[in-house]
PyMOL Python script that loads the backbone (N, CA, C, O; Angstrom):
from pymol import cmd

cmd.read_pdbstr("""\
ATOM      1  N   MET A   1       2.867  12.406  -5.735  1.00  0.00           N
ATOM      2  CA  MET A   1       2.435  11.504  -4.679  1.00  0.00           C
ATOM      3  C   MET A   1       1.402  10.510  -5.207  1.00  0.00           C
ATOM      4  O   MET A   1       1.382   9.353  -4.787  1.00  0.00           O
ATOM      5  N   ALA A   2       0.550  10.955  -6.123  1.00  0.00           N
ATOM      6  CA  ALA A   2      -0.492  10.070  -6.652  1.00  0.00           C
ATOM      7  C   ALA A   2       0.125   8.864  -7.345  1.00  0.00           C
ATOM      8  O   ALA A   2      -0.384   7.749  -7.223  1.00  0.00           O
ATOM      9  N   GLU A   3       1.210   9.078  -8.066  1.00  0.00           N
ATOM     10  CA  GLU A   3       1.878   7.974  -8.755  1.00  0.00           C
ATOM     11  C   GLU A   3       2.415   6.962  -7.736  1.00  0.00           C
ATOM     12  O   GLU A   3       2.323   5.752  -7.945  1.00  0.00           O
ATOM     13  N   PHE A   4       2.966   7.463  -6.654  1.00  0.00           N
ATOM     14  CA  PHE A   4       3.481   6.594  -5.602  1.00  0.00           C
ATOM     15  C   PHE A   4       2.366   5.745  -5.000  1.00  0.00           C
ATOM     16  O   PHE A   4       2.524   4.535  -4.840  1.00  0.00           O
ATOM     17  N   VAL A   5       1.239   6.375  -4.664  1.00  0.00           N
ATOM     18  CA  VAL A   5       0.113   5.652  -4.067  1.00  0.00           C
ATOM     19  C   VAL A   5      -0.431   4.624  -5.054  1.00  0.00           C
ATOM     20  O   VAL A   5      -0.806   3.522  -4.652  1.00  0.00           O
ATOM     21  N   THR A   6      -0.480   4.969  -6.329  1.00  0.00           N
ATOM     22  CA  THR A   6      -0.943   4.023  -7.341  1.00  0.00           C
ATOM     23  C   THR A   6      -0.036   2.791  -7.392  1.00  0.00           C
ATOM     24  O   THR A   6      -0.520   1.661  -7.459  1.00  0.00           O
ATOM     25  N   MET A   7       1.267   3.013  -7.361  1.00  0.00           N
ATOM     26  CA  MET A   7       2.206   1.888  -7.395  1.00  0.00           C
ATOM     27  C   MET A   7       2.073   1.017  -6.151  1.00  0.00           C
ATOM     28  O   MET A   7       2.096  -0.210  -6.246  1.00  0.00           O
ATOM     29  N   VAL A   8       1.937   1.641  -4.991  1.00  0.00           N
ATOM     30  CA  VAL A   8       1.757   0.885  -3.752  1.00  0.00           C
ATOM     31  C   VAL A   8       0.452   0.098  -3.820  1.00  0.00           C
ATOM     32  O   VAL A   8       0.410  -1.074  -3.444  1.00  0.00           O
ATOM     33  N   GLY A   9      -0.604   0.738  -4.296  1.00  0.00           N
ATOM     34  CA  GLY A   9      -1.893   0.077  -4.409  1.00  0.00           C
ATOM     35  C   GLY A   9      -1.846  -1.151  -5.307  1.00  0.00           C
ATOM     36  O   GLY A   9      -2.469  -2.168  -5.005  1.00  0.00           O
ATOM     37  N   GLU A  10      -1.113  -1.060  -6.406  1.00  0.00           N
ATOM     38  CA  GLU A  10      -0.965  -2.207  -7.302  1.00  0.00           C
ATOM     39  C   GLU A  10      -0.264  -3.363  -6.596  1.00  0.00           C
ATOM     40  O   GLU A  10      -0.625  -4.525  -6.783  1.00  0.00           O
ATOM     41  N   ARG A  11       0.721  -3.044  -5.799  1.00  0.00           N
ATOM     42  CA  ARG A  11       1.460  -4.084  -5.076  1.00  0.00           C
ATOM     43  C   ARG A  11       0.627  -4.693  -3.958  1.00  0.00           C
ATOM     44  O   ARG A  11       0.697  -5.895  -3.705  1.00  0.00           O
ATOM     45  N   VAL A  12      -0.162  -3.858  -3.292  1.00  0.00           N
ATOM     46  CA  VAL A  12      -1.051  -4.374  -2.248  1.00  0.00           C
ATOM     47  C   VAL A  12      -2.075  -5.315  -2.869  1.00  0.00           C
ATOM     48  O   VAL A  12      -2.325  -6.397  -2.339  1.00  0.00           O
ATOM     49  N   ARG A  13      -2.671  -4.909  -3.993  1.00  0.00           N
ATOM     50  CA  ARG A  13      -3.667  -5.751  -4.654  1.00  0.00           C
ATOM     51  C   ARG A  13      -3.060  -7.102  -5.061  1.00  0.00           C
ATOM     52  O   ARG A  13      -3.668  -8.149  -4.837  1.00  0.00           O
ATOM     53  N   ALA A  14      -1.875  -7.076  -5.650  1.00  0.00           N
ATOM     54  CA  ALA A  14      -1.234  -8.322  -6.081  1.00  0.00           C
ATOM     55  C   ALA A  14      -0.970  -9.238  -4.884  1.00  0.00           C
ATOM     56  O   ALA A  14      -1.220 -10.441  -4.955  1.00  0.00           O
ATOM     57  N   ALA A  15      -0.468  -8.673  -3.795  1.00  0.00           N
ATOM     58  CA  ALA A  15      -0.175  -9.472  -2.596  1.00  0.00           C
ATOM     59  C   ALA A  15      -1.461  -9.992  -1.959  1.00  0.00           C
ATOM     60  O   ALA A  15      -1.516 -11.129  -1.491  1.00  0.00           O
ATOM     61  N   ARG A  16      -2.493  -9.152  -1.946  1.00  0.00           N
ATOM     62  CA  ARG A  16      -3.777  -9.555  -1.367  1.00  0.00           C
ATOM     63  C   ARG A  16      -4.397 -10.696  -2.169  1.00  0.00           C
ATOM     64  O   ARG A  16      -4.871 -11.677  -1.594  1.00  0.00           O
ATOM     65  N   GLU A  17      -4.395 -10.569  -3.481  1.00  0.00           N
ATOM     66  CA  GLU A  17      -4.958 -11.617  -4.325  1.00  0.00           C
ATOM     67  C   GLU A  17      -4.158 -12.905  -4.212  1.00  0.00           C
ATOM     68  O   GLU A  17      -4.732 -13.994  -4.201  1.00  0.00           O
ATOM     69  N   ALA A  18      -2.829 -12.790  -4.126  1.00  0.00           N
ATOM     70  CA  ALA A  18      -1.980 -13.979  -3.960  1.00  0.00           C
ATOM     71  C   ALA A  18      -2.269 -14.679  -2.638  1.00  0.00           C
ATOM     72  O   ALA A  18      -2.161 -15.901  -2.531  1.00  0.00           O
ATOM     73  N   ALA A  19      -2.641 -13.882  -1.625  1.00  0.00           N
ATOM     74  CA  ALA A  19      -2.957 -14.447  -0.313  1.00  0.00           C
ATOM     75  C   ALA A  19      -4.399 -14.957  -0.245  1.00  0.00           C
ATOM     76  O   ALA A  19      -4.793 -15.601   0.728  1.00  0.00           O
ATOM     77  N   GLY A  20      -5.179 -14.665  -1.285  1.00  0.00           N
ATOM     78  CA  GLY A  20      -6.563 -15.119  -1.311  1.00  0.00           C
ATOM     79  C   GLY A  20      -7.475 -14.376  -0.341  1.00  0.00           C
ATOM     80  O   GLY A  20      -8.445 -14.943   0.162  1.00  0.00           O
ATOM     81  N   LEU A  21      -7.165 -13.110  -0.081  1.00  0.00           N
ATOM     82  CA  LEU A  21      -7.954 -12.318   0.875  1.00  0.00           C
ATOM     83  C   LEU A  21      -8.822 -11.300   0.144  1.00  0.00           C
ATOM     84  O   LEU A  21      -8.423 -10.761  -0.889  1.00  0.00           O
ATOM     85  N   SER A  22      -9.999 -11.043   0.682  1.00  0.00           N
ATOM     86  CA  SER A  22     -10.832  -9.955   0.188  1.00  0.00           C
ATOM     87  C   SER A  22     -10.311  -8.650   0.791  1.00  0.00           C
ATOM     88  O   SER A  22      -9.545  -8.663   1.755  1.00  0.00           O
ATOM     89  N   GLN A  23     -10.732  -7.537   0.217  1.00  0.00           N
ATOM     90  CA  GLN A  23     -10.346  -6.242   0.771  1.00  0.00           C
ATOM     91  C   GLN A  23     -10.821  -6.111   2.211  1.00  0.00           C
ATOM     92  O   GLN A  23     -10.066  -5.688   3.087  1.00  0.00           O
ATOM     93  N   SER A  24     -12.076  -6.476   2.451  1.00  0.00           N
ATOM     94  CA  SER A  24     -12.617  -6.311   3.806  1.00  0.00           C
ATOM     95  C   SER A  24     -11.928  -7.220   4.814  1.00  0.00           C
ATOM     96  O   SER A  24     -11.723  -6.829   5.963  1.00  0.00           O
ATOM     97  N   ARG A  25     -11.570  -8.420   4.398  1.00  0.00           N
ATOM     98  CA  ARG A  25     -10.865  -9.330   5.311  1.00  0.00           C
ATOM     99  C   ARG A  25      -9.479  -8.778   5.656  1.00  0.00           C
ATOM    100  O   ARG A  25      -9.054  -8.817   6.810  1.00  0.00           O
ATOM    101  N   LEU A  26      -8.786  -8.266   4.645  1.00  0.00           N
ATOM    102  CA  LEU A  26      -7.464  -7.679   4.888  1.00  0.00           C
ATOM    103  C   LEU A  26      -7.577  -6.477   5.816  1.00  0.00           C
ATOM    104  O   LEU A  26      -6.781  -6.334   6.744  1.00  0.00           O
ATOM    105  N   GLU A  27      -8.555  -5.614   5.576  1.00  0.00           N
ATOM    106  CA  GLU A  27      -8.741  -4.438   6.436  1.00  0.00           C
ATOM    107  C   GLU A  27      -9.034  -4.853   7.874  1.00  0.00           C
ATOM    108  O   GLU A  27      -8.493  -4.274   8.816  1.00  0.00           O
ATOM    109  N   ARG A  28      -9.877  -5.840   8.036  1.00  0.00           N
ATOM    110  CA  ARG A  28     -10.237  -6.302   9.390  1.00  0.00           C
ATOM    111  C   ARG A  28      -9.018  -6.927  10.080  1.00  0.00           C
ATOM    112  O   ARG A  28      -8.709  -6.589  11.223  1.00  0.00           O
ATOM    113  N   ASP A  29      -8.334  -7.829   9.389  1.00  0.00           N
ATOM    114  CA  ASP A  29      -7.187  -8.504  10.000  1.00  0.00           C
ATOM    115  C   ASP A  29      -6.041  -7.542  10.311  1.00  0.00           C
ATOM    116  O   ASP A  29      -5.317  -7.734  11.288  1.00  0.00           O
ATOM    117  N   ALA A  30      -5.875  -6.511   9.485  1.00  0.00           N
ATOM    118  CA  ALA A  30      -4.804  -5.529   9.703  1.00  0.00           C
ATOM    119  C   ALA A  30      -5.241  -4.419  10.654  1.00  0.00           C
ATOM    120  O   ALA A  30      -4.430  -3.585  11.056  1.00  0.00           O
ATOM    121  N   ASP A  31      -6.530  -4.412  11.015  1.00  0.00           N
ATOM    122  CA  ASP A  31      -7.075  -3.403  11.922  1.00  0.00           C
ATOM    123  C   ASP A  31      -6.843  -1.992  11.393  1.00  0.00           C
ATOM    124  O   ASP A  31      -6.362  -1.113  12.108  1.00  0.00           O
ATOM    125  N   VAL A  32      -7.200  -1.794  10.107  1.00  0.00           N
ATOM    126  CA  VAL A  32      -7.138  -0.467   9.495  1.00  0.00           C
ATOM    127  C   VAL A  32      -8.563  -0.016   9.176  1.00  0.00           C
ATOM    128  O   VAL A  32      -9.500  -0.812   9.232  1.00  0.00           O
ATOM    129  N   ARG A  33      -8.718   1.257   8.843  1.00  0.00           N
ATOM    130  CA  ARG A  33     -10.047   1.793   8.506  1.00  0.00           C
ATOM    131  C   ARG A  33     -10.697   0.964   7.405  1.00  0.00           C
ATOM    132  O   ARG A  33      -9.999   0.410   6.555  1.00  0.00           O
ATOM    133  N   PRO A  34     -12.019   0.875   7.410  1.00  0.00           N
ATOM    134  CA  PRO A  34     -12.725   0.041   6.438  1.00  0.00           C
ATOM    135  C   PRO A  34     -12.492   0.395   4.969  1.00  0.00           C
ATOM    136  O   PRO A  34     -12.698  -0.456   4.104  1.00  0.00           O
ATOM    137  N   THR A  35     -12.080   1.590   4.669  1.00  0.00           N
ATOM    138  CA  THR A  35     -11.871   1.960   3.259  1.00  0.00           C
ATOM    139  C   THR A  35     -10.403   2.021   2.850  1.00  0.00           C
ATOM    140  O   THR A  35     -10.096   2.362   1.707  1.00  0.00           O
ATOM    141  N   THR A  36      -9.511   1.701   3.749  1.00  0.00           N
ATOM    142  CA  THR A  36      -8.077   1.858   3.486  1.00  0.00           C
ATOM    143  C   THR A  36      -7.621   1.084   2.257  1.00  0.00           C
ATOM    144  O   THR A  36      -6.995   1.659   1.367  1.00  0.00           O
ATOM    145  N   VAL A  37      -7.921  -0.200   2.194  1.00  0.00           N
ATOM    146  CA  VAL A  37      -7.428  -1.038   1.093  1.00  0.00           C
ATOM    147  C   VAL A  37      -8.091  -0.668  -0.226  1.00  0.00           C
ATOM    148  O   VAL A  37      -7.416  -0.575  -1.251  1.00  0.00           O
ATOM    149  N   SER A  38      -9.399  -0.457  -0.211  1.00  0.00           N
ATOM    150  CA  SER A  38     -10.080  -0.120  -1.464  1.00  0.00           C
ATOM    151  C   SER A  38      -9.561   1.208  -2.020  1.00  0.00           C
ATOM    152  O   SER A  38      -9.339   1.323  -3.225  1.00  0.00           O
ATOM    153  N   GLN A  39      -9.366   2.203  -1.166  1.00  0.00           N
ATOM    154  CA  GLN A  39      -8.814   3.480  -1.632  1.00  0.00           C
ATOM    155  C   GLN A  39      -7.398   3.305  -2.153  1.00  0.00           C
ATOM    156  O   GLN A  39      -7.048   3.834  -3.208  1.00  0.00           O
ATOM    157  N   LEU A  40      -6.601   2.578  -1.430  1.00  0.00           N
ATOM    158  CA  LEU A  40      -5.213   2.369  -1.820  1.00  0.00           C
ATOM    159  C   LEU A  40      -5.124   1.663  -3.166  1.00  0.00           C
ATOM    160  O   LEU A  40      -4.321   2.044  -4.018  1.00  0.00           O
ATOM    161  N   GLU A  41      -5.938   0.647  -3.360  1.00  0.00           N
ATOM    162  CA  GLU A  41      -5.905  -0.100  -4.621  1.00  0.00           C
ATOM    163  C   GLU A  41      -6.413   0.727  -5.801  1.00  0.00           C
ATOM    164  O   GLU A  41      -6.116   0.405  -6.952  1.00  0.00           O
ATOM    165  N   ARG A  42      -7.171   1.785  -5.529  1.00  0.00           N
ATOM    166  CA  ARG A  42      -7.620   2.696  -6.582  1.00  0.00           C
ATOM    167  C   ARG A  42      -6.643   3.859  -6.777  1.00  0.00           C
ATOM    168  O   ARG A  42      -6.881   4.741  -7.603  1.00  0.00           O
ATOM    169  N   GLY A  43      -5.554   3.858  -6.023  1.00  0.00           N
ATOM    170  CA  GLY A  43      -4.571   4.936  -6.132  1.00  0.00           C
ATOM    171  C   GLY A  43      -5.004   6.196  -5.432  1.00  0.00           C
ATOM    172  O   GLY A  43      -4.563   7.292  -5.778  1.00  0.00           O
ATOM    173  N   GLU A  44      -5.872   6.045  -4.439  1.00  0.00           N
ATOM    174  CA  GLU A  44      -6.388   7.183  -3.690  1.00  0.00           C
ATOM    175  C   GLU A  44      -5.932   7.095  -2.238  1.00  0.00           C
ATOM    176  O   GLU A  44      -5.343   6.100  -1.815  1.00  0.00           O
ATOM    177  N   GLY A  45      -6.213   8.143  -1.494  1.00  0.00           N
ATOM    178  CA  GLY A  45      -5.899   8.131  -0.074  1.00  0.00           C
ATOM    179  C   GLY A  45      -4.462   8.495   0.205  1.00  0.00           C
ATOM    180  O   GLY A  45      -3.687   8.828  -0.692  1.00  0.00           O
ATOM    181  N   ASP A  46      -4.138   8.420   1.465  1.00  0.00           N
ATOM    182  CA  ASP A  46      -2.800   8.779   1.939  1.00  0.00           C
ATOM    183  C   ASP A  46      -2.445   7.816   3.065  1.00  0.00           C
ATOM    184  O   ASP A  46      -2.564   8.167   4.238  1.00  0.00           O
ATOM    185  N   PRO A  47      -2.007   6.601   2.718  1.00  0.00           N
ATOM    186  CA  PRO A  47      -1.758   5.599   3.754  1.00  0.00           C
ATOM    187  C   PRO A  47      -0.585   5.988   4.645  1.00  0.00           C
ATOM    188  O   PRO A  47       0.392   6.579   4.187  1.00  0.00           O
ATOM    189  N   THR A  48      -0.698   5.651   5.906  1.00  0.00           N
ATOM    190  CA  THR A  48       0.413   5.896   6.823  1.00  0.00           C
ATOM    191  C   THR A  48       1.403   4.738   6.737  1.00  0.00           C
ATOM    192  O   THR A  48       1.061   3.655   6.262  1.00  0.00           O
ATOM    193  N   VAL A  49       2.595   4.966   7.187  1.00  0.00           N
ATOM    194  CA  VAL A  49       3.588   3.897   7.240  1.00  0.00           C
ATOM    195  C   VAL A  49       3.084   2.788   8.162  1.00  0.00           C
ATOM    196  O   VAL A  49       3.301   1.605   7.900  1.00  0.00           O
ATOM    197  N   TYR A  50       2.421   3.175   9.225  1.00  0.00           N
ATOM    198  CA  TYR A  50       1.876   2.191  10.162  1.00  0.00           C
ATOM    199  C   TYR A  50       0.823   1.316   9.471  1.00  0.00           C
ATOM    200  O   TYR A  50       0.821   0.098   9.652  1.00  0.00           O
ATOM    201  N   ASP A  51      -0.070   1.925   8.682  1.00  0.00           N
ATOM    202  CA  ASP A  51      -1.059   1.142   7.932  1.00  0.00           C
ATOM    203  C   ASP A  51      -0.369   0.164   6.980  1.00  0.00           C
ATOM    204  O   ASP A  51      -0.740  -1.007   6.909  1.00  0.00           O
ATOM    205  N   LEU A  52       0.625   0.647   6.257  1.00  0.00           N
ATOM    206  CA  LEU A  52       1.329  -0.219   5.313  1.00  0.00           C
ATOM    207  C   LEU A  52       2.048  -1.360   6.036  1.00  0.00           C
ATOM    208  O   LEU A  52       2.077  -2.490   5.549  1.00  0.00           O
ATOM    209  N   PHE A  53       2.622  -1.060   7.191  1.00  0.00           N
ATOM    210  CA  PHE A  53       3.292  -2.090   7.975  1.00  0.00           C
ATOM    211  C   PHE A  53       2.291  -3.162   8.406  1.00  0.00           C
ATOM    212  O   PHE A  53       2.578  -4.355   8.314  1.00  0.00           O
ATOM    213  N   ARG A  54       1.122  -2.738   8.873  1.00  0.00           N
ATOM    214  CA  ARG A  54       0.096  -3.695   9.317  1.00  0.00           C
ATOM    215  C   ARG A  54      -0.404  -4.536   8.145  1.00  0.00           C
ATOM    216  O   ARG A  54      -0.610  -5.741   8.293  1.00  0.00           O
ATOM    217  N   LEU A  55      -0.600  -3.913   6.980  1.00  0.00           N
ATOM    218  CA  LEU A  55      -1.031  -4.661   5.796  1.00  0.00           C
ATOM    219  C   LEU A  55       0.029  -5.688   5.406  1.00  0.00           C
ATOM    220  O   LEU A  55      -0.291  -6.843   5.125  1.00  0.00           O
ATOM    221  N   ALA A  56       1.289  -5.261   5.390  1.00  0.00           N
ATOM    222  CA  ALA A  56       2.376  -6.175   5.036  1.00  0.00           C
ATOM    223  C   ALA A  56       2.440  -7.353   6.002  1.00  0.00           C
ATOM    224  O   ALA A  56       2.689  -8.485   5.589  1.00  0.00           O
ATOM    225  N   SER A  57       2.217  -7.090   7.277  1.00  0.00           N
ATOM    226  CA  SER A  57       2.253  -8.162   8.275  1.00  0.00           C
ATOM    227  C   SER A  57       1.178  -9.203   7.999  1.00  0.00           C
ATOM    228  O   SER A  57       1.452 -10.402   8.030  1.00  0.00           O
ATOM    229  N   VAL A  58      -0.042  -8.753   7.729  1.00  0.00           N
ATOM    230  CA  VAL A  58      -1.132  -9.687   7.450  1.00  0.00           C
ATOM    231  C   VAL A  58      -0.882 -10.429   6.139  1.00  0.00           C
ATOM    232  O   VAL A  58      -1.191 -11.615   6.023  1.00  0.00           O
ATOM    233  N   LEU A  59      -0.325  -9.729   5.155  1.00  0.00           N
ATOM    234  CA  LEU A  59      -0.045 -10.343   3.856  1.00  0.00           C
ATOM    235  C   LEU A  59       1.197 -11.236   3.882  1.00  0.00           C
ATOM    236  O   LEU A  59       1.502 -11.929   2.912  1.00  0.00           O
ATOM    237  N   GLU A  60       1.900 -11.202   5.005  1.00  0.00           N
ATOM    238  CA  GLU A  60       3.122 -11.984   5.199  1.00  0.00           C
ATOM    239  C   GLU A  60       4.184 -11.673   4.144  1.00  0.00           C
ATOM    240  O   GLU A  60       4.816 -12.562   3.573  1.00  0.00           O
ATOM    241  N   VAL A  61       4.348 -10.367   3.912  1.00  0.00           N
ATOM    242  CA  VAL A  61       5.410  -9.882   3.032  1.00  0.00           C
ATOM    243  C   VAL A  61       6.173  -8.801   3.786  1.00  0.00           C
ATOM    244  O   VAL A  61       5.662  -8.227   4.748  1.00  0.00           O
ATOM    245  N   GLU A  62       7.377  -8.531   3.352  1.00  0.00           N
ATOM    246  CA  GLU A  62       8.136  -7.436   3.948  1.00  0.00           C
ATOM    247  C   GLU A  62       7.531  -6.118   3.481  1.00  0.00           C
ATOM    248  O   GLU A  62       7.006  -6.024   2.372  1.00  0.00           O
ATOM    249  N   LEU A  63       7.606  -5.120   4.318  1.00  0.00           N
ATOM    250  CA  LEU A  63       7.073  -3.806   3.970  1.00  0.00           C
ATOM    251  C   LEU A  63       7.638  -3.324   2.640  1.00  0.00           C
ATOM    252  O   LEU A  63       6.905  -2.769   1.821  1.00  0.00           O
ATOM    253  N   ARG A  64       8.901  -3.526   2.424  1.00  0.00           N
ATOM    254  CA  ARG A  64       9.524  -3.035   1.185  1.00  0.00           C
ATOM    255  C   ARG A  64       8.941  -3.690  -0.067  1.00  0.00           C
ATOM    256  O   ARG A  64       9.068  -3.143  -1.162  1.00  0.00           O
ATOM    257  N   ALA A  65       8.306  -4.852   0.080  1.00  0.00           N
ATOM    258  CA  ALA A  65       7.667  -5.500  -1.065  1.00  0.00           C
ATOM    259  C   ALA A  65       6.463  -4.704  -1.552  1.00  0.00           C
ATOM    260  O   ALA A  65       6.046  -4.858  -2.700  1.00  0.00           O
ATOM    261  N   LEU A  66       5.902  -3.860  -0.703  1.00  0.00           N
ATOM    262  CA  LEU A  66       4.748  -3.047  -1.081  1.00  0.00           C
ATOM    263  C   LEU A  66       5.147  -1.686  -1.635  1.00  0.00           C
ATOM    264  O   LEU A  66       4.308  -0.964  -2.174  1.00  0.00           O
ATOM    265  N   LEU A  67       6.416  -1.333  -1.507  1.00  0.00           N
ATOM    266  CA  LEU A  67       6.884  -0.011  -1.919  1.00  0.00           C
ATOM    267  C   LEU A  67       7.570  -0.066  -3.278  1.00  0.00           C
ATOM    268  O   LEU A  67       8.240  -1.047  -3.599  1.00  0.00           O
ATOM    269  N   PRO A  68       7.405   0.988  -4.079  1.00  0.00           N
ATOM    270  CA  PRO A  68       8.104   1.054  -5.361  1.00  0.00           C
ATOM    271  C   PRO A  68       9.612   1.079  -5.139  1.00  0.00           C
ATOM    272  O   PRO A  68      10.082   1.430  -4.057  1.00  0.00           O
ATOM    273  N   ASN A  69      10.350   0.712  -6.149  1.00  0.00           N
ATOM    274  CA  ASN A  69      11.813   0.692  -6.039  1.00  0.00           C
ATOM    275  C   ASN A  69      12.396   2.086  -5.871  1.00  0.00           C
ATOM    276  O   ASN A  69      13.457   2.256  -5.271  1.00  0.00           O
ATOM    277  N   ARG A  70      11.696   3.081  -6.406  1.00  0.00           N
ATOM    278  CA  ARG A  70      12.152   4.469  -6.276  1.00  0.00           C
ATOM    279  C   ARG A  70      10.976   5.350  -5.945  1.00  0.00           C
ATOM    280  O   ARG A  70       9.857   5.111  -6.400  1.00  0.00           O
ATOM    281  N   THR A  71      11.226   6.362  -5.159  1.00  0.00           N
ATOM    282  CA  THR A  71      10.213   7.358  -4.862  1.00  0.00           C
ATOM    283  C   THR A  71      10.256   8.405  -5.955  1.00  0.00           C
ATOM    284  O   THR A  71      11.322   8.952  -6.235  1.00  0.00           O
ATOM    285  N   PRO A  72       9.110   8.704  -6.591  1.00  0.00           N
ATOM    286  CA  PRO A  72       9.133   9.730  -7.640  1.00  0.00           C
ATOM    287  C   PRO A  72       9.508  11.082  -7.062  1.00  0.00           C
ATOM    288  O   PRO A  72       9.175  11.383  -5.915  1.00  0.00           O
ATOM    289  N   PRO A  73      10.197  11.899  -7.847  1.00  0.00           N
ATOM    290  CA  PRO A  73      10.578  13.226  -7.349  1.00  0.00           C
ATOM    291  C   PRO A  73       9.347  14.091  -7.127  1.00  0.00           C
ATOM    292  O   PRO A  73       8.330  13.944  -7.805  1.00  0.00           O
ATOM    293  N   THR A  74       9.460  14.987  -6.169  1.00  0.00           N
ATOM    294  CA  THR A  74       8.404  15.962  -5.927  1.00  0.00           C
ATOM    295  C   THR A  74       8.913  17.307  -6.387  1.00  0.00           C
ATOM    296  O   THR A  74      10.119  17.553  -6.405  1.00  0.00           O
ATOM    297  N   GLU A  75       7.992  18.178  -6.759  1.00  0.00           N
ATOM    298  CA  GLU A  75       8.397  19.494  -7.239  1.00  0.00           C
ATOM    299  C   GLU A  75       9.244  20.217  -6.209  1.00  0.00           C
ATOM    300  O   GLU A  75       8.924  20.237  -5.021  1.00  0.00           O
ATOM    301  N   GLY A  76      10.319  20.806  -6.680  1.00  0.00           N
ATOM    302  CA  GLY A  76      11.141  21.615  -5.814  1.00  0.00           C
ATOM    303  C   GLY A  76      12.129  20.847  -4.953  1.00  0.00           C
ATOM    304  O   GLY A  76      12.924  21.446  -4.229  1.00  0.00           O
ATOM    305  N   ARG A  77      12.080  19.520  -5.028  1.00  0.00           N
ATOM    306  CA  ARG A  77      13.024  18.720  -4.241  1.00  0.00           C
ATOM    307  C   ARG A  77      13.749  17.757  -5.160  1.00  0.00           C
ATOM    308  O   ARG A  77      13.167  17.260  -6.125  1.00  0.00           O
ATOM    309  N   PRO A  78      15.004  17.489  -4.873  1.00  0.00           N
ATOM    310  CA  PRO A  78      15.730  16.518  -5.706  1.00  0.00           C
ATOM    311  C   PRO A  78      15.176  15.114  -5.499  1.00  0.00           C
ATOM    312  O   PRO A  78      14.631  14.797  -4.442  1.00  0.00           O
ATOM    313  N   ALA A  79      15.321  14.289  -6.511  1.00  0.00           N
ATOM    314  CA  ALA A  79      14.838  12.906  -6.437  1.00  0.00           C
ATOM    315  C   ALA A  79      15.656  12.126  -5.413  1.00  0.00           C
ATOM    316  O   ALA A  79      16.861  12.338  -5.277  1.00  0.00           O
ATOM    317  N   MET A  80      15.005  11.238  -4.708  1.00  0.00           N
ATOM    318  CA  MET A  80      15.693  10.353  -3.788  1.00  0.00           C
ATOM    319  C   MET A  80      16.226   9.172  -4.585  1.00  0.00           C
ATOM    320  O   MET A  80      15.493   8.580  -5.377  1.00  0.00           O
ATOM    321  N   THR A  81      17.473   8.829  -4.387  1.00  0.00           N
ATOM    322  CA  THR A  81      18.045   7.684  -5.124  1.00  0.00           C
ATOM    323  C   THR A  81      18.567   6.652  -4.190  1.00  0.00           C
ATOM    324  O   THR A  81      19.081   5.624  -4.631  1.00  0.00           O
TER     325      THR A  81
END
""", "prot")
cmd.dss("prot")
cmd.show_as("cartoon", "prot")
cmd.util.cbc("prot")
cmd.orient("prot")
């Protein structure tokens, strides 16, 4: 899961910087917790789909633009393809 969050965080940071927004401005405009973006960009936390949807809306990108192309496999479960 950590690898997934790291990849999402990298995409959020790239989209945020392209939009010219600070972390705090993005958090405020997306109406998410004050630490959501900073944690996500550091590969920490556990963002909800709703949080990611709100971030994507403010960043004016599709939600899928923030998600990795593949979900890494988790122990004991087959990889999603």
